[in-house]
N, C-alpha and C positions, 0 to 999 in steps of 0.2 A: 444615504439609502443602503449602500453596499455594506457599510459598517454594522448596521442594525441586524443584518442577517449573518454576516461573516464571523463576527465575534462570538455569538452564541454557538454557531456551528463548530468553530475551532475549539471552544471550551468543551462542548459535548464530545467531540472526537478525541480530545485529550483524556477525558474521563474514561471513555470506553477503552482506550489503549492502555491506560494504567490498570484498570480492572482486569483486562485480559492478561497482561504481564504478571500480575500478582496471582491470578488463579492458575496460570500455567506453571509458575514457579512452585506454588503449593502442591500441585498435582505431582510434579516431578519429585519433590522432596518426600511426599508420602510413598510413592512407588519405590524410591531408593531405600527409605527406612524400613519398609516391609519386605525388602528383598525380592520384589516382584519384577526384577529387571531380567527378562528373558529375551530371546531373539526377536520376538514380535515387537516388544516395546523398544528395543534397540533400533529396529528398522524405522519405527515412527520417529525417533529422535534424530536419526541420521538424515532422513528426508527433511525434517524441520530445520536441522542445522544447515543443510544445503540451501534452503529457502532464506534463512537468515543472512547468508552471505550475499544474496541478491537483493536484500531489502533496500539497501541504499540506492541501487539501480532503479528499483520500482518507484520509490518516492521521488527520486530525482526526475524521472520521466514524467510522473504525474504533475509535479510542480512546474516543470517546463511547459507542459501542456496547458495548465491553468494560466501561467504567465503569458504564453502565446495568445490564448483567448482574450485575456485582458488587454494585451498590446494591440491586437487586431481591433478590439472594440474602441480603443482610443484613436487609432489611425482612421478608421472608417466610421467616425462618430455620426456623420449625417446619414449613413446608410443602415446603421444598426441601432435598434431601439434598446432601452434599458432592460426590457424583459428578455430580449434575445441574448443578452450577455450571459445570462445564466445557462441558456441552452448551449452557447459556445463553450462555456467552462465545462459542462458535463460532457459535451461531445469530445473535446480534446483530452480530458481526463480519461474518458472511456477508451479512446484510441490508444492512449499511453498504456493503460492496463492491458489491452489486447496485445500490444507489441511486447510488453513485459511477459505476458503469459507464454508467448512463443519462445522467447529467449530462455525463460526459466524451464520450460519443458525440454528444450534442447539440452540444457546443462544437466538436468536430473536424469533424463532417459539416456543421454549420450555419454560419451567418454570424456567430453570437455569438462574441466573443472574450473570454476571461477577462482581467481586468486585473491 
């Protein structure tokens, strides 16, 4: 049951990620080739570079949240139905994203730099 939903979702997410990476790279190359790199564009790329440093943290936290939800569903199998497993996954992934948002905002707005 879970494989029927999880596999297409992962494939769809991978396709979206690949398209985003390609379009961002093409946009950067066009801006550089046209010489349109001024202070405004540099600021956009600096913030993007800061977020890229925290990307591993974000996805690690989300995957830990999803794993925790699946682990809890296996432990409390008699209390949790199959439909509520998806709710747990979204809940824990959402909590992970919210925690990541607080950490990322602290690093971007503050003086702390991720290493």
